[in-house]
C-alpha positions in Angstrom: -8.0 64.9 -8.5 -4.2 63.4 -9.8 -3.1 64.1 -13.6 -4.1 61.4 -15.7 -1.5 59.0 -17.2 -1.0 56.4 -18.8 -1.7 53.8 -15.8 -5.6 55.3 -15.6 -5.9 55.5 -19.3 -4.7 51.7 -20.0 -7.0 51.1 -16.6 -10.0 52.4 -18.0 -9.7 51.4 -22.1 -9.5 47.4 -19.9 -12.6 48.0 -17.8 -14.5 49.9 -20.9 -13.1 47.0 -23.4 -14.0 44.4 -21.1 -17.5 45.9 -20.3 -18.5 46.1 -23.9 -17.4 42.8 -24.5 -19.3 41.8 -21.8 -22.4 43.0 -23.0 -22.0 41.7 -26.9 -21.4 38.1 -26.1 -24.5 38.4 -23.3 -26.8 39.8 -26.2 -25.4 36.6 -28.9 -26.3 34.5 -26.0 -29.6 36.0 -25.3 -30.6 35.2 -29.1 -30.0 39.0 -30.6 -28.3 39.2 -33.7 -25.1 41.9 -33.3 -23.7 42.3 -37.0 -20.1 42.8 -36.6 -19.8 40.7 -33.8 -16.6 39.2 -34.7 -15.0 42.2 -35.4 -16.5 44.2 -32.1 -14.6 41.3 -30.0 -11.5 41.7 -32.4 -11.5 45.7 -31.5 -12.1 45.1 -27.5 -9.1 41.9 -27.5 -6.7 44.2 -29.3 -7.6 47.9 -26.9 -7.3 45.3 -24.0 -3.9 44.3 -25.1 -3.2 48.1 -26.1 -4.8 49.2 -21.8 -2.3 46.2 -20.5 1.2 47.4 -22.8 0.8 51.0 -21.5 0.2 49.9 -17.8 3.1 48.0 -18.1 4.9 50.4 -20.1 4.5 53.5 -17.1 4.5 51.0 -14.1 8.3 49.6 -15.4 9.3 53.5 -16.7 8.5 54.7 -13.1 10.2 51.6 -11.0 13.8 52.7 -13.5 13.2 56.4 -12.7 13.5 55.1 -8.7 
């Protein structure tokens, strides 16, 4: 198994954040009361952006090293 790099960590953060956001939205659509849902969605959006930035940073860093 390869070492963990920023791209792998970023992908895991993005995928898990999208899964959590989808679960929250699904629960709301099914009629469940989710306390703090707006804050949880904002946190997942921030995590998605942070994951995308880490992937972009790692890819540009490796492309400049070539």
